[in-house]
C-alpha positions as CSV (number, residue, x, y, z in Angstrom):
1,M,0.0,-0.1,0.0
2,F,1.0,3.7,-0.9
3,Y,0.1,6.9,1.7
4,P,1.5,9.9,-0.1
5,S,1.2,12.0,3.3
6,V,4.9,9.5,4.1
7,V,6.5,10.6,1.6
8,I,5.7,14.3,0.9
9,P,8.0,15.2,4.7
10,I,10.9,12.3,2.1
11,G,10.5,14.6,-0.3
12,V,11.0,17.5,1.1
13,R,14.0,16.4,3.1
14,I,16.0,14.7,-0.1
15,D,15.0,17.8,-1.5
16,R,16.7,20.0,1.4
17,H,19.8,18.0,0.7
18,L,20.0,18.4,-3.3
19,M,20.0,21.9,-2.4
20,R,23.0,22.0,0.2
21,W,25.0,20.6,-2.4
22,A,23.9,23.1,-5.4
23,K,24.4,25.4,-2.6
24,R,28.4,23.4,-2.8
25,K,28.9,23.2,-6.4
26,Y,27.9,26.9,-7.5
27,K,29.2,30.1,-5.9
28,R,26.3,32.1,-7.4
29,L,24.0,30.2,-5.5
30,K,25.6,29.7,-2.2
31,R,25.0,32.9,0.4
32,S,21.2,32.7,-0.5
33,D,18.9,29.9,0.0
34,R,16.2,31.4,-2.2
35,R,18.1,31.6,-5.3
36,A,19.4,27.8,-4.4
37,W,15.8,26.6,-4.1
38,A,14.5,29.0,-7.6
39,W,17.4,27.4,-9.0
40,L,15.8,23.2,-7.8
41,G,12.8,24.1,-8.9
42,G,14.0,25.0,-12.6
43,V,15.9,21.8,-12.8
44,R,12.4,20.2,-11.8
45,E,10.4,22.2,-14.3
46,R,13.6,21.1,-16.4
47,S,13.8,17.5,-16.4
48,P,10.6,16.5,-14.3
49,G,11.5,12.5,-14.4
50,L,15.0,12.8,-12.6
51,F,14.6,11.8,-9.5
52,A,12.0,9.0,-8.6
53,H,10.6,11.6,-6.1
54,W,9.1,14.4,-7.6
55,A,7.5,12.5,-9.4
56,L,5.2,11.3,-6.7
57,R,5.4,14.5,-4.9
58,Y,5.0,17.5,-8.0
């Protein structure tokens, strides 16, 4: 059985880790959480199948 309410917090945590990774990798994202979240949202729009949890959450 699949419970979407259980997947959402896990997906948020994975997204938070991806944001931290992006902030370490790209200098322009280093100082701004908002900019890093926006970058991650752009990646999600361009490649929605890149991570499996995006298909379950969005």
